[in-house]
C-alpha positions as CSV (number, residue, x, y, z in Angstrom):
1,M,13.9,-114.5,16.7
2,S,10.2,-113.1,17.6
3,R,8.8,-111.0,14.7
4,R,7.5,-107.6,15.8
5,Y,3.9,-106.4,14.3
6,D,3.5,-102.7,13.4
7,T,0.2,-102.9,13.4
8,Y,-2.2,-105.7,14.7
9,P,-1.4,-109.4,15.1
10,P,-2.3,-111.5,12.1
11,N,-4.3,-113.6,14.3
12,E,-6.5,-111.0,15.8
13,S,-9.9,-110.8,14.7
14,K,-11.7,-107.7,13.2
15,A,-13.5,-106.9,16.1
16,G,-10.3,-106.7,18.2
17,R,-8.9,-104.3,15.7
18,I,-11.7,-102.1,15.6
19,G,-12.0,-102.1,19.3
20,R,-8.5,-101.5,19.7
21,A,-8.8,-98.5,17.3
22,V,-11.7,-97.3,19.0
23,G,-9.9,-97.5,22.6
24,R,-7.0,-95.5,21.1
25,F,-9.5,-92.7,19.4
26,I,-10.8,-92.5,22.8
27,S,-7.6,-92.1,24.8
28,N,-6.4,-89.4,22.2
29,V,-9.5,-87.3,22.7
30,A,-9.2,-87.4,26.5
31,I,-5.6,-86.4,26.3
32,F,-6.5,-83.4,24.0
33,V,-9.5,-82.4,26.5
34,L,-7.7,-82.6,29.5
35,I,-4.6,-80.6,27.6
36,L,-7.4,-77.8,27.0
37,F,-8.8,-78.0,30.4
38,G,-5.3,-77.5,31.7
39,T,-4.6,-74.7,29.5
40,Y,-8.0,-73.0,30.3
41,L,-7.0,-73.3,34.2
42,A,-3.5,-71.9,33.7
43,F,-5.0,-68.9,31.9
44,T,-7.9,-68.2,34.3
45,L,-6.9,-69.2,37.8
46,V,-2.8,-67.7,37.3
47,D,-2.4,-64.0,36.4
48,T,-0.2,-62.8,33.6
49,P,1.7,-59.8,35.2
50,S,-0.6,-57.1,33.3
51,Q,-3.9,-58.5,34.5
52,H,-2.4,-59.2,38.4
53,K,-1.6,-55.1,38.1
54,Q,-5.1,-54.6,36.6
55,R,-6.5,-56.7,39.5
56,V,-4.6,-55.1,42.3
57,R,-5.7,-51.5,40.7
58,N,-9.4,-52.4,40.6
59,A,-9.2,-53.5,44.1
60,R,-7.6,-50.3,45.1
61,L,-10.1,-48.2,43.3
62,G,-13.1,-50.2,45.1
63,S,-11.4,-49.2,48.3
64,D,-11.2,-45.7,47.2
65,Y,-14.8,-45.2,46.1
66,A,-16.0,-46.7,49.0
67,A,-14.0,-44.5,51.3
68,L,-15.1,-41.4,49.1
69,E,-18.8,-42.5,49.1
70,G,-18.2,-42.4,53.1
71,R,-16.9,-38.7,52.9
72,F,-19.7,-37.8,50.0
73,D,-22.6,-39.1,52.5
74,T,-20.9,-37.2,55.5
75,V,-20.4,-33.6,53.4
76,E,-24.1,-34.6,51.9
77,L,-25.6,-34.5,55.5
78,V,-23.9,-31.6,56.6
79,L,-24.5,-29.6,53.3
80,D,-28.5,-30.7,53.8
81,N,-28.2,-29.2,57.4
82,V,-26.5,-25.8,56.1
83,I,-29.1,-25.4,53.2
84,E,-31.9,-25.8,55.9
85,R,-30.0,-23.3,57.9
86,D,-30.0,-21.0,55.2
87,R,-33.3,-21.5,54.5
88,N,-34.4,-20.5,57.8
89,V,-31.9,-17.5,57.7
90,F,-33.7,-16.3,54.9
91,R,-37.2,-16.8,56.4
92,I,-36.5,-14.8,59.4
93,L,-34.6,-12.1,57.3
94,F,-37.0,-11.7,54.6
95,E,-40.4,-13.4,55.8
96,S,-40.2,-15.4,52.9
97,D,-39.3,-18.7,51.5
98,P,-35.8,-18.2,49.2
99,Y,-35.9,-18.8,45.5
100,D,-35.2,-22.0,43.9
101,F,-33.5,-21.8,40.6
102,A,-32.6,-25.5,40.3
103,D,-35.2,-25.9,37.1
104,N,-32.9,-23.6,35.1
105,A,-29.9,-26.5,35.1
106,T,-32.6,-29.6,33.7
107,E,-31.2,-28.6,30.4
108,N,-27.9,-29.1,30.9
109,R,-28.1,-32.3,32.7
110,W,-27.7,-34.8,29.5
111,E,-25.1,-32.7,28.5
112,N,-23.1,-33.5,31.9
113,Y,-24.2,-37.2,31.9
114,E,-22.4,-37.3,28.5
115,R,-19.6,-35.8,29.2
116,L,-19.2,-38.1,32.3
117,A,-19.9,-40.9,30.1
118,S,-16.8,-40.4,27.9
119,R,-14.5,-40.2,31.0
120,S,-12.2,-43.3,32.1
121,E,-12.7,-44.5,35.7
122,T,-9.2,-42.8,36.4
123,E,-10.4,-39.4,35.2
124,L,-13.9,-40.0,37.5
125,Y,-12.1,-40.9,40.5
126,R,-9.7,-37.8,40.1
127,E,-12.6,-35.4,39.4
128,L,-14.5,-36.8,42.2
129,N,-11.7,-36.7,44.9
130,E,-11.2,-32.8,43.4
131,R,-14.8,-32.0,44.0
132,M,-15.1,-33.6,47.3
133,S,-12.1,-31.8,48.6
134,K,-14.0,-28.7,47.4
135,L,-17.0,-29.6,49.0
136,E,-15.7,-30.2,52.4
137,K,-13.9,-26.8,52.3
138,G,-17.1,-25.0,51.2
139,E,-19.0,-26.8,53.8
140,R,-16.8,-25.3,56.4
141,D,-16.7,-22.0,54.8
142,L,-20.4,-22.0,55.1
143,S,-20.6,-23.3,58.7
144,N,-18.3,-20.5,59.4
145,V,-20.4,-17.8,58.0
146,F,-24.0,-18.9,59.0
147,T,-22.6,-19.2,62.7
148,K,-21.9,-15.3,61.9
149,L,-25.2,-15.0,60.4
150,D,-26.9,-16.5,63.6
151,H,-25.2,-13.9,65.7
152,I,-26.4,-11.1,63.5
153,I,-29.8,-12.5,63.2
154,D,-30.2,-12.8,67.0
155,S,-29.0,-8.8,67.3
156,L,-31.3,-7.8,64.6
157,G,-34.8,-9.0,66.2
158,T,-37.6,-7.2,64.7
159,K,-35.3,-4.9,62.9
160,V,-36.3,-7.4,59.6
161,N,-39.4,-5.3,59.4
162,N,-37.2,-2.5,58.2
163,I,-36.0,-4.0,55.3
164,P,-38.2,-2.8,51.8
165,A,-39.8,-6.3,50.7
166,I,-43.0,-5.6,48.9
167,Q,-44.1,-3.8,45.8
168,P,-45.7,-0.3,46.2
169,V,-48.5,-1.1,44.2
170,I,-50.9,-4.1,43.7
171,N,-49.3,-5.8,40.7
172,K,-50.7,-9.3,41.0
173,E,-50.2,-10.1,37.2
174,L,-46.9,-8.9,37.4
175,T,-47.5,-6.6,34.2
176,L,-47.7,-3.3,35.8
177,L,-43.5,-2.6,36.0
178,T,-42.8,-1.0,32.4
179,A,-39.6,0.5,33.0
180,P,-36.4,-1.2,34.9
181,Y,-33.4,0.0,36.8
182,G,-30.4,0.9,34.2
183,M,-29.6,2.9,31.3
184,L,-32.9,3.8,29.4
185,I,-34.0,6.5,26.6
186,H,-35.4,9.5,28.6
187,P,-39.0,10.2,27.2
188,F,-38.3,13.8,26.6
189,Y,-35.0,14.2,25.8
190,K,-34.4,11.1,23.9
191,S,-31.2,10.5,25.4
192,L,-29.8,7.3,27.1
193,V,-29.8,8.3,31.1
194,S,-29.3,6.4,34.1
195,H,-32.7,4.9,35.5
196,Q,-32.4,5.1,39.1
197,G,-35.4,3.2,40.0
198,V,-38.5,1.5,38.4
199,D,-41.7,2.7,36.8
200,Y,-45.3,1.0,37.3
201,T,-47.7,2.4,34.7
202,V,-50.9,2.6,36.8
203,P,-54.1,4.8,36.6
204,V,-54.3,8.0,38.4
205,G,-55.3,7.3,41.9
206,S,-54.3,4.0,42.6
207,R,-52.9,3.0,46.0
208,V,-49.5,3.4,47.1
209,F,-48.2,1.3,50.1
210,A,-45.0,1.7,52.7
211,T,-42.7,-1.2,51.6
212,A,-41.4,-1.6,55.2
213,D,-41.6,-0.1,58.8
214,G,-39.9,3.3,59.1
215,K,-40.4,7.2,59.4
216,V,-41.6,9.8,57.0
217,K,-37.9,11.6,55.8
218,E,-39.3,14.1,53.3
219,V,-42.6,15.1,51.8
220,K,-42.5,17.2,48.8
221,T,-45.8,18.8,47.4
222,R,-44.5,21.6,45.3
223,K,-43.6,21.5,41.8
224,T,-40.5,19.6,41.1
225,T,-39.3,17.2,38.4
226,A,-40.3,14.0,40.6
227,G,-43.6,15.6,41.0
228,R,-45.5,15.2,44.5
229,Y,-43.1,12.5,46.4
230,I,-42.5,10.9,49.6
231,V,-39.1,9.8,51.3
232,I,-39.2,7.0,53.9
233,D,-36.1,6.5,56.1
234,H,-36.3,2.8,57.1
235,G,-33.1,2.7,59.3
236,H,-30.4,0.3,59.2
237,G,-29.4,2.1,55.6
238,Y,-32.6,1.6,54.1
239,E,-34.3,4.7,52.0
240,T,-37.3,4.5,49.8
241,Q,-38.9,7.4,47.5
242,Y,-42.4,7.1,45.7
243,S,-42.6,9.7,43.0
244,H,-45.2,11.7,40.9
245,L,-48.1,11.1,43.2
246,S,-51.3,12.7,42.9
247,R,-52.2,12.6,46.8
248,I,-50.0,12.1,49.7
249,D,-51.5,11.0,52.9
250,V,-48.7,11.0,55.4
251,K,-46.7,13.7,57.1
252,K,-42.9,14.2,57.6
253,G,-42.0,12.7,60.7
254,Q,-45.0,10.3,60.9
255,K,-44.0,6.6,61.7
256,V,-45.5,3.8,58.8
257,R,-45.7,0.1,58.9
258,R,-45.1,-2.2,55.8
259,G,-48.3,-2.3,54.0
260,D,-49.6,1.3,55.3
261,I,-51.3,3.5,52.4
262,I,-49.2,6.6,52.1
263,G,-50.7,8.3,49.0
264,L,-52.3,7.8,45.5
265,T,-50.5,7.5,42.1
266,G,-50.4,10.5,39.8
267,N,-49.0,12.2,37.1
268,S,-47.3,15.1,38.5
269,G,-43.8,16.4,37.9
270,L,-41.9,15.7,34.8
271,S,-43.8,12.6,33.8
272,L,-44.7,11.0,30.1
273,S,-48.2,9.3,31.7
274,P,-49.5,8.2,35.0
275,H,-47.3,6.2,36.6
276,L,-45.2,5.6,39.9
277,H,-41.8,6.0,40.1
278,Y,-40.1,3.8,42.9
279,E,-36.3,4.0,44.3
280,V,-35.0,2.1,47.1
281,K,-31.5,3.4,48.6
282,F,-29.1,1.2,50.8
283,N,-26.5,3.2,52.6
284,G,-27.0,6.5,50.2
285,M,-26.8,4.2,46.6
286,R,-29.7,3.7,44.7
287,V,-30.1,-0.1,44.0
288,D,-32.0,-2.1,42.0
289,P,-35.7,-2.4,43.4
290,I,-36.7,-5.4,41.8
291,H,-34.7,-7.5,44.0
292,Y,-36.7,-6.4,47.1
293,F,-40.0,-8.0,46.1
294,F,-38.9,-11.1,47.8
295,M,-41.6,-11.0,50.4
296,E,-44.7,-11.4,47.8
297,L,-42.9,-13.1,44.6
298,T,-42.5,-16.8,44.3
299,P,-39.4,-18.0,42.3
300,L,-41.3,-18.4,38.9
301,E,-42.9,-14.9,39.7
302,Y,-39.6,-13.3,40.2
303,Q,-38.1,-14.5,37.3
304,R,-41.0,-13.5,35.1
305,M,-40.8,-10.3,36.4
306,I,-37.1,-10.1,35.5
307,K,-37.9,-10.8,32.2
308,I,-40.6,-8.5,31.9
309,S,-38.7,-5.4,33.2
310,Q,-35.5,-6.1,30.9
311,S,-38.0,-5.7,27.8
312,G,-38.6,-2.0,29.0
313,M,-36.1,0.6,26.8
314,Q,-37.7,3.8,27.8
315,S,-38.4,5.2,31.3
316,F,-41.4,7.5,32.1
317,D,-39.7,10.2,33.8
């Protein structure tokens, strides 16, 4: 009976035994590498159920984002057109470029960025989809509004010249308006009363200008609490009043154009010091005149004048 050798044949040389050991080691390493490679392929090429769901979800989100991007580009193009139409309407109506307060939102941009950065993809997609739907609805509503405005503008023609749109005195430095429209302390009664116009602190004899085309409705030269004053009817519901004058250069029934000199400032009537009290009425209601200086003020000047006027606590009449 033949004898089985558990290790190496007794007559095998030392070199042969070393070669056989090296070969066995190499084959074991190769098998181990093949097992690792096969395991890697199994994990990378074959998705687990959760990986498959995530892959499908990402693909769906990608297609949804692509569709939203297309919708956004369309809405952005339409809104740009609407914005330009809006600016054209403003220029036609008020003969001035519209205000742009976009700079006011600069300080909030980083806060919005941090808020968005903390959202998940699903939340961002949902919010974007909701905002896009609102933008599309807003675009449709704006288009309808501007269609109506186009018809109104066509019917107005030169009537835009009858809207009070400049200051009644020269106020390049914007520092002369010292008492705003609203609740102020009366200079003589020291009580809180409604101030129905704005006060310009100017020297006696300063020129006063008509702020829009119209016809002189009323001229008062006798003693009144408003002193000598002029009321101009501009039509279309607009009236303006210029009080505490020292001189009146127009007559009742006289037609005036925007920028015409109608008188000189003074201190007549119940007045604390030389100034011009200016009022704007629309459909019988007194409104804040400061919102009717758009023809000569830039957006920054408008904001500055708002801040200056808000610092006044006492009227001059």
